[in-house]
C-alpha positions as CSV (number, residue, x, y, z in Angstrom):
1,M,-22.6,3.5,64.1
2,K,-22.3,-0.1,63.1
3,R,-19.9,-2.4,64.9
4,I,-18.2,-4.7,62.4
5,L,-15.7,-7.4,63.3
6,F,-13.4,-8.6,60.5
7,V,-11.8,-12.0,60.8
8,D,-8.5,-13.1,59.1
9,H,-6.3,-15.9,60.3
10,V,-3.4,-15.4,57.9
11,S,-0.1,-15.2,59.9
12,R,2.9,-15.7,57.6
13,I,2.3,-13.3,54.7
14,L,0.5,-10.1,53.9
15,G,-1.2,-11.3,50.7
16,G,-3.5,-9.4,48.4
17,G,-6.6,-10.2,50.5
18,E,-4.9,-8.9,53.7
19,I,-3.8,-5.7,51.9
20,N,-7.3,-5.1,50.7
21,L,-8.5,-5.6,54.3
22,V,-6.0,-3.1,55.8
23,E,-6.8,-0.5,53.2
24,L,-10.6,-0.9,53.7
25,L,-10.3,-0.6,57.4
26,S,-8.0,2.5,57.0
27,A,-10.6,4.1,54.8
28,A,-13.4,3.2,57.3
29,G,-11.3,4.8,60.1
30,Q,-11.0,8.0,58.1
31,T,-14.8,8.3,57.3
32,G,-15.9,7.1,60.7
33,R,-18.7,5.2,59.1
34,W,-18.2,2.0,61.2
35,T,-16.6,1.0,64.5
36,V,-14.3,-1.8,63.4
37,A,-12.1,-4.4,65.0
38,C,-10.2,-7.3,63.5
39,A,-9.7,-10.8,64.9
40,C,-6.3,-12.0,63.7
41,P,-3.0,-13.6,64.9
42,Q,-1.0,-11.3,67.2
43,E,2.5,-10.4,66.0
44,S,1.6,-11.4,62.4
45,R,2.3,-9.1,59.5
46,L,-1.4,-8.3,59.3
47,S,-1.4,-7.4,63.0
48,Q,1.5,-5.1,62.5
49,A,-0.2,-3.3,59.6
50,L,-3.3,-2.9,61.6
51,K,-1.4,-1.4,64.5
52,E,-0.1,1.3,62.1
53,I,-3.7,2.4,61.3
54,R,-4.8,2.0,65.0
55,V,-7.4,-0.7,64.4
56,Q,-8.6,-2.6,67.5
57,Q,-7.5,-6.2,67.5
58,W,-8.5,-9.4,69.1
59,D,-6.2,-12.4,69.3
60,Y,-7.4,-15.2,67.0
61,G,-5.8,-17.8,64.8
62,F,-5.5,-21.5,64.0
63,A,-3.3,-24.3,65.2
64,E,-0.4,-25.2,62.8
65,S,-2.3,-28.3,61.7
66,L,-5.0,-26.1,60.1
67,N,-2.7,-23.3,59.0
68,T,-0.7,-25.7,56.8
69,L,-3.7,-27.5,55.4
70,R,-3.9,-26.4,51.8
71,V,-6.9,-27.3,49.7
72,V,-6.3,-25.2,46.6
73,G,-5.6,-27.5,43.6
74,R,-4.8,-30.6,45.7
75,R,-6.2,-33.5,47.7
76,F,-5.5,-34.1,51.3
77,S,-5.5,-37.0,53.7
78,L,-8.4,-38.0,56.0
79,L,-6.0,-37.7,59.0
80,R,-5.0,-34.2,58.1
81,S,-8.6,-33.3,57.6
82,L,-9.6,-34.6,61.0
83,R,-6.8,-32.7,62.7
84,G,-7.8,-29.6,60.8
85,L,-11.4,-30.0,61.9
86,A,-10.3,-30.2,65.5
87,A,-8.3,-27.0,65.1
88,L,-11.3,-25.3,63.5
89,C,-13.5,-26.2,66.5
90,A,-10.9,-24.7,68.8
91,A,-10.7,-21.5,66.8
92,R,-14.4,-21.2,66.7
93,R,-14.6,-21.2,70.5
94,R,-12.0,-18.4,70.6
95,L,-14.0,-16.5,68.0
96,E,-17.2,-16.9,70.0
97,K,-15.5,-15.3,73.0
98,V,-14.3,-12.4,70.8
99,I,-17.8,-11.9,69.4
100,A,-19.3,-11.9,73.0
101,D,-16.7,-9.3,74.1
102,F,-16.8,-7.0,71.1
103,R,-20.6,-7.4,70.4
104,P,-20.6,-6.7,66.6
105,E,-23.6,-6.3,64.5
106,A,-21.9,-8.3,61.7
107,V,-18.8,-10.4,61.3
108,V,-17.0,-10.3,57.9
109,S,-14.7,-13.3,57.4
110,C,-11.9,-12.9,54.8
111,T,-10.6,-16.4,54.0
112,N,-12.3,-19.8,53.3
113,K,-11.1,-21.3,56.6
114,D,-12.4,-18.2,58.5
115,H,-15.8,-18.5,56.7
116,F,-16.3,-22.0,58.2
117,C,-15.2,-20.8,61.6
118,A,-17.2,-17.6,61.6
119,V,-20.5,-18.9,60.4
120,S,-20.7,-21.3,63.3
121,A,-19.6,-18.7,65.9
122,C,-22.1,-16.2,64.5
123,A,-24.9,-18.7,64.7
124,T,-24.2,-19.2,68.4
125,A,-24.3,-15.5,69.0
126,S,-27.2,-14.7,66.6
127,V,-24.9,-12.3,64.6
128,R,-24.9,-11.8,60.9
129,S,-22.1,-13.7,59.1
130,V,-20.8,-12.0,55.9
131,W,-18.3,-13.9,53.8
132,W,-15.8,-11.9,51.8
133,V,-14.9,-14.5,49.2
134,N,-11.5,-13.8,47.5
135,D,-11.4,-17.1,45.5
136,I,-13.2,-18.7,42.6
137,I,-14.9,-21.8,44.0
138,S,-14.6,-23.9,40.9
139,A,-12.9,-27.1,39.6
140,D,-10.0,-25.0,38.5
141,F,-8.9,-24.5,42.1
142,F,-10.9,-26.9,44.4
143,P,-11.8,-30.6,44.5
144,R,-15.5,-31.4,44.3
145,S,-15.6,-32.4,48.0
146,V,-14.4,-28.9,49.1
147,R,-16.8,-27.2,46.7
148,L,-19.8,-29.1,48.1
149,M,-18.7,-28.4,51.7
150,F,-18.2,-24.7,50.9
151,C,-21.7,-24.3,49.4
152,W,-23.3,-26.3,52.1
153,R,-21.9,-24.0,54.8
154,A,-22.4,-20.9,52.7
155,R,-26.2,-21.4,52.9
156,R,-25.9,-20.6,56.6
157,A,-24.3,-17.2,56.0
158,S,-26.2,-14.0,55.9
159,H,-24.5,-12.8,52.7
160,L,-21.5,-13.5,50.5
161,I,-19.4,-10.9,48.8
162,T,-17.3,-11.9,45.7
163,V,-14.6,-9.8,44.1
164,S,-15.9,-10.3,40.5
165,N,-19.1,-11.4,38.7
166,F,-17.2,-14.3,37.4
167,A,-16.6,-15.5,40.9
168,R,-20.2,-14.8,41.8
169,Q,-21.5,-16.9,38.9
170,A,-19.2,-19.8,40.0
171,L,-21.1,-19.9,43.3
172,V,-24.6,-19.5,41.7
173,S,-23.8,-22.3,39.2
174,Q,-23.2,-24.6,42.1
175,G,-26.6,-23.9,43.6
176,L,-26.3,-20.9,45.8
177,R,-29.2,-18.4,45.5
178,G,-28.2,-15.4,43.5
179,E,-29.7,-12.9,46.0
180,L,-27.3,-14.3,48.6
181,V,-24.2,-13.2,46.7
182,T,-23.1,-9.7,45.8
183,T,-20.1,-8.6,43.7
184,I,-17.9,-5.9,45.1
185,H,-14.8,-5.3,43.0
186,N,-11.6,-4.5,44.8
187,G,-10.4,-0.9,45.1
188,I,-7.2,0.9,45.9
189,P,-6.3,4.2,47.6
190,L,-5.9,6.3,44.5
191,D,-3.8,9.0,46.1
192,R,-1.0,6.5,46.6
193,Y,-0.7,5.8,42.9
194,Q,0.9,8.8,41.3
195,R,3.4,7.8,38.6
196,G,6.9,8.8,39.6
197,Q,10.1,9.3,37.7
198,R,11.9,6.3,36.2
199,G,14.8,4.9,37.9
200,F,13.6,2.8,40.9
201,L,14.3,-0.5,39.1
202,R,16.5,0.6,36.3
203,R,19.3,1.7,38.7
204,Q,19.5,-1.9,40.0
205,F,20.4,-3.2,36.5
206,G,22.2,-0.2,35.0
207,L,19.5,0.3,32.4
208,P,19.0,3.7,30.6
209,N,15.7,5.4,30.7
210,D,15.1,4.8,27.0
211,E,15.3,1.0,27.4
212,P,11.8,-0.5,27.5
213,L,11.1,-2.4,30.7
214,I,8.3,-5.0,30.7
215,G,7.3,-6.6,34.0
216,I,5.2,-9.1,35.8
217,L,4.4,-8.8,39.5
218,G,3.1,-11.4,41.9
219,R,3.8,-14.5,43.9
220,Y,5.8,-17.1,42.0
221,T,3.5,-20.0,41.5
222,P,2.8,-22.0,38.3
223,W,-0.8,-20.8,37.7
224,K,0.3,-17.1,37.8
225,G,2.2,-17.7,34.6
226,Q,5.8,-16.6,35.2
227,E,7.0,-19.3,32.8
228,L,4.7,-17.9,30.1
229,F,6.2,-14.5,30.8
230,L,9.7,-15.9,30.2
231,R,8.5,-17.6,27.0
232,V,7.2,-14.2,25.8
233,A,10.6,-12.7,26.8
234,H,12.4,-15.3,24.8
235,A,10.3,-14.8,21.7
236,W,10.6,-11.0,22.0
237,T,14.4,-10.9,22.4
238,R,14.8,-13.2,19.3
239,E,13.3,-10.5,17.1
240,N,14.1,-7.3,19.0
241,S,17.4,-5.8,20.1
242,S,15.8,-3.7,22.9
243,G,13.6,-4.5,25.8
244,H,14.3,-5.9,29.2
245,F,12.0,-8.1,31.3
246,V,11.6,-8.1,35.1
247,L,9.9,-10.6,37.4
248,I,8.9,-8.9,40.7
249,G,7.9,-11.3,43.5
250,N,8.8,-14.1,45.8
251,A,8.2,-17.8,46.1
252,F,6.7,-19.2,49.3
253,N,7.2,-22.7,50.7
254,E,6.7,-25.4,48.1
255,E,6.9,-22.8,45.2
256,E,10.7,-22.4,45.7
257,K,11.3,-25.3,43.3
258,Y,9.2,-23.4,40.7
259,E,11.4,-20.3,41.1
260,S,14.4,-22.5,40.6
261,S,12.9,-23.8,37.3
262,L,12.3,-20.2,36.2
263,R,15.9,-19.3,36.8
264,Q,17.0,-22.4,35.0
265,F,14.9,-21.4,32.0
266,V,16.7,-18.0,31.9
267,T,20.1,-19.8,31.9
268,E,19.2,-22.4,29.3
269,H,17.9,-19.8,26.9
270,R,20.7,-17.3,27.5
271,L,18.4,-14.6,28.7
272,G,20.5,-13.5,31.7
273,K,21.3,-10.0,30.2
274,R,17.6,-9.3,29.3
275,V,15.7,-10.9,32.2
276,H,15.9,-9.8,35.8
277,F,14.5,-11.2,39.1
278,V,13.5,-8.6,41.8
279,P,12.2,-9.5,45.2
280,F,8.7,-8.3,46.1
281,Q,8.7,-4.5,46.5
282,S,6.8,-2.8,49.4
283,N,6.7,0.3,47.3
284,V,4.6,-1.2,44.5
285,A,3.8,2.1,42.9
286,A,7.5,3.0,42.5
287,A,8.3,-0.4,40.9
288,L,5.3,-0.3,38.5
289,S,6.1,3.3,37.5
290,D,9.4,2.1,36.0
291,L,7.6,-0.2,33.5
292,E,6.5,0.5,30.0
293,V,4.1,-2.5,30.1
294,L,2.7,-4.8,32.8
295,I,2.0,-8.3,31.8
296,H,-0.6,-10.3,33.6
297,A,-0.2,-13.9,32.6
298,S,-2.4,-16.1,34.8
299,L,-3.1,-19.5,33.3
300,R,-6.2,-20.1,35.4
301,P,-9.1,-17.7,35.7
302,E,-8.2,-14.9,38.1
303,P,-10.8,-13.9,40.7
304,F,-9.9,-10.2,40.2
305,G,-6.3,-9.0,39.7
306,R,-5.3,-6.2,42.1
307,V,-2.0,-5.6,40.3
308,I,-3.9,-4.8,37.2
309,I,-5.8,-1.8,38.7
310,E,-2.6,-0.7,40.5
311,A,-0.8,-0.4,37.1
312,M,-3.8,1.2,35.5
313,A,-4.0,3.8,38.2
314,L,-0.4,4.7,37.4
315,G,-1.1,4.9,33.7
316,V,1.0,1.8,32.9
317,P,-0.4,-0.1,29.9
318,V,-1.5,-3.6,30.8
319,I,-1.7,-6.8,28.7
320,A,-3.8,-9.3,30.7
321,A,-5.2,-12.7,30.3
322,R,-8.8,-12.7,28.9
323,A,-10.3,-14.9,31.7
324,G,-12.0,-14.8,35.1
325,G,-12.7,-11.4,36.5
326,V,-10.1,-9.6,34.3
327,P,-12.5,-8.7,31.5
328,E,-14.6,-6.9,34.1
329,I,-11.6,-4.6,34.7
330,I,-10.2,-4.1,31.2
331,A,-12.2,-3.2,28.1
332,D,-10.0,-4.6,25.3
333,G,-8.4,-1.9,23.2
334,V,-9.9,0.9,25.4
335,D,-8.0,0.9,28.7
336,G,-5.8,-2.1,28.2
337,L,-5.2,-5.1,26.0
338,L,-6.4,-8.7,26.5
339,A,-4.6,-11.8,25.4
340,N,-5.6,-15.4,25.2
341,P,-4.5,-17.2,28.4
342,G,-1.4,-19.3,27.9
343,D,-0.9,-18.1,24.3
344,T,2.7,-16.9,24.0
345,S,2.2,-15.8,20.4
346,D,-0.8,-13.7,21.3
347,Y,1.1,-11.9,24.1
348,V,3.9,-11.1,21.7
349,I,1.4,-9.8,19.1
350,K,-0.1,-7.4,21.7
351,L,3.4,-6.2,22.7
352,R,4.1,-5.5,19.0
353,E,0.9,-3.5,18.8
354,L,1.7,-1.5,21.9
355,F,5.3,-0.6,20.9
356,A,4.4,0.1,17.3
357,S,2.1,3.0,18.3
358,K,2.8,5.7,20.9
359,D,-0.7,6.9,20.4
360,L,-2.1,3.6,21.4
361,A,0.0,3.5,24.6
362,G,-1.0,7.0,25.5
363,K,-4.7,6.4,24.8
364,L,-4.7,3.2,27.0
365,S,-2.8,5.0,29.8
366,R,-5.2,7.9,30.0
367,A,-8.3,5.7,29.8
368,A,-6.9,3.2,32.4
369,R,-6.5,5.9,35.0
370,E,-10.0,7.2,34.4
371,T,-11.4,3.6,34.7
372,V,-9.8,3.2,38.2
373,Q,-11.0,6.7,39.3
374,K,-14.6,5.8,38.4
375,R,-14.9,2.1,39.4
376,F,-12.0,0.9,41.6
377,T,-11.4,3.2,44.5
378,L,-11.8,2.5,48.2
379,E,-14.7,4.9,48.4
380,V,-16.6,2.8,45.9
381,V,-15.8,-0.4,47.9
382,E,-16.8,1.1,51.2
383,D,-20.1,2.4,49.9
384,A,-20.9,-1.1,48.5
385,F,-20.0,-2.8,51.7
386,E,-22.3,-0.4,53.6
387,R,-25.2,-1.4,51.4
388,V,-24.5,-5.1,52.0
389,L,-24.0,-4.7,55.7
390,S,-27.3,-2.7,55.9
391,D,-29.3,-5.2,53.9
392,S,-28.0,-8.5,55.3
393,H,-30.5,-10.3,57.5
């Protein structure tokens, strides 16, 4: 039985990547295919989730100087970079000790910072380093210096796993050998996604069951498109007497100002009776089950889009941005609808199409569930990981 060490330094939130990790390790524990452990910060939300599924843990993490060093969509000072490098070296030494004690056959790192740490630690121990890349390494998100550094270090890895072919092509176009990179789309535990009765969200706002509810779910940040969602809501309410819009999520750190701007938009456009803000819900299936439509409105190419397959599994029709990895999930007009990214009018047109035809909504709903059953389950993900972990050298 293979011994696999997963590495994830995230301490403050349980993001999509961490949820994918917990679910994969839970599935692996049920099948008994691997002996797994996770190097992560103790007492973090990730650590707590891993305790619930009884995954062995090793204490690992970064100093605050590296935890707070953000490189997505921004530049950073030389001083902060040097402090981050020092923290990375310290974390690498801790990881080397974990590898020596656990003795894995492969180490799977889960974030970009972890990739840099793990590839060095694995080289010291002569252990395979597999990078689970949850980002698109492109100019849309990263400055050129970061992209060059990423690809330079990636050449030392045994293998890279991307969550979409779009993300894979971004790496290949920057010079990485194609045979080094494999796409494994994300999956979900399908048994947790059975559509329930309406009411979970509606009771909070006193909405009747026959009032259409259109939602967006995700972290509040400009590129996720919540402002576009509100512009769609404004356009829709000007021509329709029914329909409510709900934003499900939270802002973190510097995005709090963005959330304030969203609330200001609602006030200025007198949408208070039709638009509702809901904190992130731990029971995602119950929240999504209350929607007639899920809107995915990302303005930049999305690496994958977990919430899309969650809604599809529940049979909730999805209108999503036609960019990034999303067209690898949705076949337009077959199991969902695709709209031009950032195009308010196109989203409104797709909403009209959906509400004008119950047959279309029903067709999309049934086909969406079938798509997830065939392509986006944890069983599919685990089988694909097994092939990579067996073939990496």
